[in-house]
C-alpha positions in Angstrom: 33.8 -8.1 -163.1 33.3 -5.9 -160.2 31.5 -3.2 -160.6 32.5 0.3 -158.8 29.5 1.5 -157.0 29.7 5.0 -155.5 29.6 4.8 -151.6 26.9 6.8 -149.9 28.3 8.7 -146.8 26.2 9.8 -144.2 24.9 13.1 -144.2 26.5 15.3 -141.6 24.3 17.9 -140.0 25.8 21.3 -139.4 25.9 21.8 -135.7 23.5 24.5 -134.5 25.0 27.0 -132.5 22.7 27.9 -129.5 22.3 31.5 -128.7 23.2 32.4 -125.1 20.0 33.4 -123.3 20.4 36.3 -120.6 20.1 33.7 -117.9 23.0 31.6 -119.4 25.1 34.8 -119.7 24.5 35.8 -116.0 25.1 32.1 -114.8 28.6 32.3 -116.7 29.6 35.5 -115.4 28.4 34.2 -111.6 30.9 31.2 -111.9 33.8 33.4 -113.1 33.5 35.0 -109.8 33.8 31.7 -108.0 37.0 31.6 -105.7 40.1 29.6 -107.0 39.6 27.1 -104.2 36.1 26.1 -105.2 37.2 25.9 -108.8 39.9 23.5 -107.9 37.5 21.7 -105.6 35.3 21.2 -108.4 37.8 20.1 -111.0 39.2 17.5 -108.8 35.6 16.2 -108.0 34.9 16.3 -111.8 38.3 14.7 -113.1 38.7 11.8 -115.3 38.2 8.3 -113.5 42.0 7.6 -114.6 43.2 10.5 -113.0 41.8 9.8 -109.7 44.9 7.9 -108.6 46.3 11.5 -108.5 44.0 12.6 -105.8 44.7 9.4 -103.9 48.2 10.1 -103.3 47.9 14.0 -102.4 48.8 14.4 -98.9 46.1 15.5 -96.5 48.0 18.8 -95.8 47.8 19.8 -99.4 44.1 19.1 -99.5 43.4 21.6 -96.7 41.9 24.7 -97.2 44.3 27.5 -97.7 44.2 30.3 -94.9 42.4 33.3 -96.4 44.1 36.1 -97.8 42.5 38.5 -95.6 44.1 36.9 -92.5 46.9 38.9 -91.2 50.3 37.2 -90.7 50.2 38.3 -87.0 47.1 36.2 -86.7 48.2 33.2 -88.3 51.5 33.0 -86.5 49.5 33.6 -82.9 47.3 30.4 -83.8 50.3 28.5 -84.5 51.8 29.0 -81.0 51.1 26.5 -78.2 49.5 27.9 -75.0 51.8 27.6 -71.8 49.1 26.8 -69.3 48.8 22.9 -69.6 52.7 22.8 -69.6 53.1 24.9 -66.6 50.2 22.8 -64.8 51.9 19.5 -65.6 55.1 20.8 -64.4 53.4 22.0 -61.1 51.9 18.4 -60.6 55.1 16.7 -61.2 57.3 18.8 -58.9 54.4 18.4 -56.2 54.6 14.7 -56.5 58.3 14.7 -56.3 58.3 16.8 -53.0 55.8 14.5 -51.3 58.0 11.3 -52.5 61.1 13.1 -51.1 59.5 14.1 -47.7 58.2 10.6 -47.5 61.8 9.1 -47.9 63.0 11.7 -45.6 60.6 10.7 -42.9 61.1 7.0 -43.3 64.8 7.2 -43.1 64.5 9.4 -39.9 62.6 6.9 -38.3 64.6 4.0 -39.4 67.8 5.6 -38.4 66.4 6.7 -35.1 65.4 2.9 -34.4 69.2 1.8 -34.9 70.2 4.0 -32.1 70.8 1.9 -29.3 68.5 2.7 -26.4 69.6 0.0 -23.9 73.1 -1.7 -23.3 71.5 -5.0 -24.6 71.0 -3.1 -27.9 74.8 -1.2 -27.5 76.1 -4.6 -27.2 74.6 -5.7 -30.4 75.8 -2.6 -32.2 79.3 -3.2 -30.9 79.6 -6.7 -31.6 82.8 -7.5 -33.1 84.5 -4.5 -32.4 87.9 -4.6 -30.7 87.3 -1.6 -28.5 84.2 -2.8 -26.6 83.7 -5.7 -24.7 81.0 -8.0 -25.8 81.2 -10.9 -23.6 82.1 -11.3 -19.8 81.4 -7.7 -19.5 82.4 -6.8 -15.7 80.8 -3.6 -15.4 77.4 -3.1 -17.0 75.0 -0.2 -16.2 72.0 -0.6 -14.0 69.5 0.0 -16.9 70.8 -2.8 -18.9 67.6 -3.7 -20.3 65.7 -0.3 -20.1 62.7 -0.1 -22.0 62.4 -3.8 -23.2 59.1 -5.4 -22.6 59.1 -9.4 -22.4 56.8 -11.2 -24.7 56.2 -14.8 -24.7 58.2 -15.9 -27.6 61.0 -18.4 -28.3 63.8 -17.6 -30.2 64.1 -20.6 -32.4 67.7 -21.8 -33.3 68.9 -18.9 -31.4 72.6 -19.5 -32.0 71.9 -18.5 -36.0 71.4 -15.0 -34.6 73.9 -12.3 -35.5 74.4 -12.1 -32.0 73.2 -15.2 -30.1 71.2 -14.3 -26.7 71.5 -10.6 -27.1 69.5 -10.2 -30.4 66.6 -12.6 -28.5 66.8 -10.3 -25.4 66.7 -7.0 -27.3 63.3 -8.2 -28.8 61.9 -9.1 -25.5 62.0 -12.8 -26.2 62.0 -14.8 -23.0 63.0 -18.2 -24.2 66.2 -18.9 -26.4 67.4 -22.2 -28.1 70.9 -24.1 -28.0 71.5 -27.4 -30.0 74.4 -28.7 -28.1 77.0 -31.6 -29.2 79.1 -33.4 -26.6 82.8 -34.1 -27.8 85.0 -34.9 -25.0 84.2 -32.5 -22.0 83.0 -29.6 -24.2 79.3 -28.7 -25.3 79.5 -27.2 -28.7 76.5 -25.4 -30.1 75.5 -25.8 -33.8 72.8 -26.9 -36.1 74.9 -29.9 -37.5 78.5 -31.2 -36.6 79.8 -29.5 -39.6 78.8 -26.0 -38.3 80.6 -26.7 -35.0 83.7 -24.4 -34.2 85.9 -24.5 -31.0 84.6 -20.8 -30.3 81.2 -21.4 -30.1 80.4 -23.2 -27.0 77.5 -23.3 -24.5 79.7 -21.5 -22.1 80.9 -18.8 -24.4 77.6 -18.1 -26.3 75.2 -18.4 -23.3 76.3 -19.6 -19.9 79.3 -17.0 -19.5 77.0 -13.9 -20.9 74.1 -14.7 -18.7 76.1 -14.9 -15.6 77.6 -11.4 -16.5 74.1 -10.2 -17.2 72.4 -11.5 -14.0 75.6 -10.5 -11.9 75.0 -6.9 -13.2 71.2 -7.0 -12.3 71.9 -8.2 -9.0 74.7 -6.1 -8.2 74.6 -4.4 -4.4 73.3 -0.7 -4.9 76.1 1.9 -4.6 73.8 4.6 -3.4 74.3 6.5 -0.1 71.1 7.3 1.7 70.7 10.5 3.9 71.9 8.4 6.8 75.0 7.4 5.3 74.1 3.8 4.8 73.9 1.7 1.6 70.3 0.5 0.4 70.2 -2.8 -0.8 67.5 -5.5 -1.6 67.5 -9.2 -1.1 65.0 -9.8 -4.0 66.7 -11.4 -7.2 66.2 -9.5 -10.4 66.1 -11.3 -13.9 67.0 -10.1 -17.0 64.4 -7.7 -17.7 64.5 -4.6 -15.7 60.6 -3.9 -16.6 60.0 -7.3 -15.3 62.4 -8.7 -12.8 60.6 -12.0 -11.8 60.2 -13.0 -15.4 63.0 -15.9 -15.9 64.9 -16.7 -18.8 64.0 -20.0 -20.5 67.3 -21.8 -21.9 66.1 -24.7 -24.1 68.8 -27.1 -24.5 68.4 -29.5 -27.5 70.5 -32.4 -26.9 72.0 -34.0 -30.3 74.5 -36.3 -29.1 73.9 -39.4 -27.0 71.2 -38.5 -24.3 72.7 -40.0 -21.2 76.3 -38.8 -21.4 75.1 -35.3 -22.7 72.7 -35.0 -20.0 75.4 -35.3 -17.5 77.7 -33.0 -19.3 74.8 -30.5 -19.3 74.4 -30.8 -15.6 78.1 -30.1 -14.9 78.1 -27.1 -17.0 75.0 -25.4 -15.2 76.8 -25.2 -12.0 77.6 -21.3 -12.4 73.9 -20.8 -12.3 73.3 -23.4 -9.7 76.0 -22.2 -7.3 74.4 -18.8 -7.4 71.0 -19.8 -6.7 69.5 -18.6 -10.0 67.9 -22.2 -11.4 64.5 -23.0 -11.3 64.5 -26.2 -9.2 62.4 -29.0 -8.0 63.2 -29.5 -4.1 61.5 -32.8 -3.7 57.8 -31.3 -3.0 57.5 -28.3 -5.1 58.8 -26.2 -7.8 61.0 -23.1 -6.7 61.2 -20.2 -9.3 64.4 -19.1 -10.5 66.0 -16.3 -12.7 66.8 -19.2 -15.1 64.8 -22.3 -16.4 66.6 -25.0 -18.4 64.6 -27.3 -20.3 66.0 -30.3 -22.1 64.7 -31.6 -25.5 66.0 -33.7 -28.3 67.6 -36.7 -26.9 67.3 -35.7 -23.4 66.5 -39.1 -21.4 63.1 -38.5 -19.4 63.7 -41.3 -17.2 67.0 -40.0 -16.1 65.9 -36.6 -15.6 63.2 -37.8 -13.2 65.5 -40.3 -11.4 66.6 -37.7 -8.9 63.3 -37.4 -6.8 64.6 -34.6 -4.2 66.4 -32.2 -6.6 66.2 -31.7 -10.2 67.1 -28.4 -12.2 66.5 -29.7 -15.7 62.8 -29.8 -17.0 61.6 -31.8 -19.9 60.1 -30.8 -23.0 57.0 -33.1 -23.0 55.2 -34.3 -26.3 52.4 -32.2 -26.8 50.6 -34.7 -29.4 50.6 -37.2 -26.5 48.6 -35.0 -24.2 45.7 -35.0 -26.6 44.8 -37.2 -29.5 44.1 -36.1 -33.3 40.5 -36.6 -32.9 39.1 -34.7 -29.8 35.7 -35.9 -30.2 35.5 -38.3 -27.4 34.9 -36.5 -24.1 35.6 -39.8 -22.3 39.0 -40.2 -23.9 39.9 -36.3 -23.2 39.1 -36.8 -19.6 41.3 -39.9 -19.3 44.2 -37.9 -21.0 43.7 -35.1 -18.5 44.3 -37.6 -15.6 47.9 -38.7 -16.5 50.5 -38.1 -14.4 53.5 -38.6 -16.5 54.1 -34.9 -17.5 53.7 -32.6 -14.7 55.0 -29.3 -13.6 57.3 -31.0 -11.5 59.2 -32.7 -14.2 58.5 -30.7 -17.4 58.1 -27.1 -18.6 57.3 -26.9 -22.1 55.1 -29.5 -24.2 55.9 -29.0 -27.7 55.0 -30.5 -31.1 55.7 -30.1 -34.7 53.0 -27.9 -36.5 53.2 -29.2 -39.9 53.5 -32.9 -38.4 50.4 -32.7 -36.1 48.2 -30.1 -37.9 49.3 -30.2 -41.7 49.1 -27.5 -44.3 46.7 -24.3 -44.3 44.0 -24.7 -47.1 43.3 -21.2 -48.6 45.7 -19.7 -46.0 43.4 -20.1 -42.8 43.1 -22.8 -40.3 40.1 -25.1 -40.4 37.8 -25.4 -37.8 39.1 -29.0 -37.1 42.7 -27.8 -36.8 41.6 -25.0 -34.5 39.9 -27.5 -32.3 43.1 -29.9 -32.1 45.0 -26.7 -31.3 42.4 -25.9 -28.3 42.5 -29.3 -27.1 46.3 -29.7 -26.9 46.9 -26.3 -25.4 44.0 -27.1 -22.6 45.8 -30.5 -22.1 49.2 -28.7 -21.4 47.6 -26.2 -19.0 45.8 -28.6 -17.2 49.4 -30.3 -16.3 50.9 -26.8 -15.6 53.1 -26.9 -18.9 53.3 -24.2 -21.7 52.4 -25.6 -24.9 54.9 -24.7 -28.0 54.4 -25.6 -31.6 57.6 -25.4 -33.6 57.9 -25.5 -37.6 55.0 -23.2 -37.8 54.5 -21.3 -41.2 56.8 -18.5 -41.9 55.8 -17.6 -45.3 53.5 -15.9 -46.7 53.5 -13.3 -43.9 49.7 -13.2 -43.7 49.5 -16.8 -43.2 51.9 -16.6 -40.5 50.4 -14.0 -38.8 47.1 -15.9 -38.9 48.7 -18.8 -37.2 50.1 -16.6 -34.4 46.9 -14.8 -33.9 45.1 -18.2 -33.2 47.7 -19.7 -31.3 48.0 -16.5 -29.1 44.1 -16.3 -28.7 44.0 -20.2 -27.7 46.6 -19.5 -24.7 49.7 -20.9 -26.3 52.6 -20.7 -23.9 55.4 -19.4 -26.3 55.4 -18.4 -29.9 58.0 -20.3 -31.9 59.9 -17.2 -33.7 62.3 -16.9 -36.3 61.8 -13.3 -37.1 62.4 -11.6 -34.1 61.4 -8.2 -35.4 58.0 -9.2 -36.3 57.2 -10.7 -33.1 58.6 -7.5 -31.3 56.4 -5.2 -33.5 53.1 -7.3 -33.1 53.8 -7.2 -29.2 52.2 -10.8 -29.0 50.5 -11.3 -25.8 51.2 -7.9 -24.6 
């Protein structure tokens, strides 16, 4: 039987109230004078741990200090305004740059357009090419300053028939040599790189022979100037294409694509307009007589047929440059023996050519190696000893720096003619000038 015992409760001591001391009263009174901002800040800092998430989501702007109530509205408005000086300075810089750019473009276009203005009749012919109201071929009357201000440079217009205006583009750049690939079909010599590119309008006569006849006829026309004595002044000296250098001949390199023997005979026949006027450089049996035009045969040109006539010939050969000196020019005896060779001489040849890529290969690191330079030097010297002009075709065309490096080396070593595709680059560089 359970006995109900009285439960003893813990005794609760009455809480003693602590009297506030004077110091405590002063502290409380000082806290009451604290600003609202400081109180709020202290409250947030002493908030319950479970309410800390509330302070975490409060935007930074809400946490910033409030402007003082003593700050005037004008001062607060003035502080919010952005100063205009940085914007004005930026605008001035942009405007200055724009003015400089526009001025530079204007100067460039003025110079570019000025270059497009024809300065000589060769350039006028090029500018009027294809126009129905201006003759471009077989021009009967040309001014006396046909090639004014054009300085001839030792460059060869490679595949000249590909130009916008064959022959004239090369002459305007100052090139002294042009190239025509000919194909014999019937009695006509057509000009083109391949058979599929041939057309009846593009023949050796229409692109080269007839225009050259017209140009040189004008250059050697009798002077129509009356002297004080009433007589006409004239000269017996023949003038070439270039007004500034009348003794510089024009080199016509004919690449024979069809059968060598038949094409060679056809070329001889087609050269009669030059031959009958006495303009062709020729060998008279004992010496080479300079002329206004030097014709050089390459491709399938038969060397044995070319030298068969020992008393007269007016087509010269494009000798193989790689045969004038070997790939390994280390043996002095071998070099002397090569120089004594009499097969290719200035009496039967004019150029000595070879493929640059085939003979010298690629350029490592964009420059020629010492061995490549030595090969070039030996081959050019071998050509010069025979009175021939060395020419390398298939030279690098890109990048431009690599091309210019090869041109610099070739010109410094004495190459006879630069094989050029970019006429403007050759003209601006003035190679050999």
